[in-house]
C-alpha angles and dihedrals in degrees: 000000000000104000142017116193113201118196121180113196146178122196098339100138093139098051101043101080093048092043095049092045089051094049093047091050092052091048093050093046091054093038092235121162105226152159125214116211119195115193112198107206096205099298118195094204128064096282093121092050088054091049091050090052092049093049090051091052097045125033091204092065118086132177142207121195124197120209089228142002111292100161138252096290091058091049093052093046093054091043091051090051092054098041117108102174124116088234122036118204123191126198139160121259097228096087091246088114115068118226088207086080091065097090093049093050091046092054092050090057098040102034103026093039097229118164093208132010116193122198120240115208094204093172110042133191096206130115119263089249087068104034098054096051089044092055089048093052091045090053093048092047091049091053095045099041103033090228111132102216127136098208115030094169097052108131093213106085138141126215140184110246091243089060099056090045091054100051137065121212115200142152104010097322093126088096091065103037091134089057091051090048092052089048088054089059102260107131107172101089119160140178135223127194106239135187118263116203130198115257110267101188137025128350136286116281095210122093136190091278088081089071089060099037094046099068091041091054091049092052089049092052094048092048097046093045092055103031107017093111097031109037092158089067087066105034094034093056096048091042092052091048093050092045092050090047091053091045093050092051091047092052088049091054091048092048092048091051093049090049091052092048092049091051094041093242116151103246126211116249109266092231089058093062121088089217090068092060092043089054091047095050092046092051092048092048090048091053092048092051091050089051090049089051093050092048090048091051092049092050092045091051091048096055120104093233098049089119097035111127130170108244116198101187143355131197 
């Protein structure tokens, strides 16, 4: 099979018939063998009824229905698990992503040998309240990840099948799939300028909480990618630095007291000096960081995938 199209959705009953018809037309025009996977993320409208009707009319259309709303990451992860195409394309169900981009994305994966191609909505039809924070997050992600993409969160992406079978998307990590893909060892990540359309039906499903959760998810990904299998290398280093800082301040206070005693100078009580409390806090934090590192190592060594590594080839 050439292409799997994975579309997570929430309350998009009006757009689904038009979207599926558009995708099927593009597939037939390009003579692609395909499957179209709709993932209903706990819709409250008649989206699932529409999907059932579409699957009855076209054997290439499949559906997954969640009992409740789990989020876009869960939808993508389940869609990836079901997908069988050589190239997997994701898009949103709100008709703001154009299916006409499918052939170009497919060619970049198959002919240009990209592992992942991310869409770039260079001209957007979103309010300023969304575009400015998006640009800020994209800039921060570029700096932290070293991946030079303009639009990390674009729903329109294309993947090699090996890529989606090697990654796990959870929480709200769908915003940073290129970072997860790079962490999994796939380095050829490209970008394609894609058409962004105005929303035709309904309203956006994302609220202001994404501006809080986004940076937290990015920090989680960066930490896990670097220290997930060796947490002591992070907590231990900082714990050692804090403990050494506390020890150095303590030695300074002891030396100062001995100096005053040798020269018959009335010293201040140690507990009256701010440095004493700084040293105490630093030592306590250092011990806590060491304990966090040890606990992290024990948890890491107890997980079932502690020795799970992505192998590209064997001879």
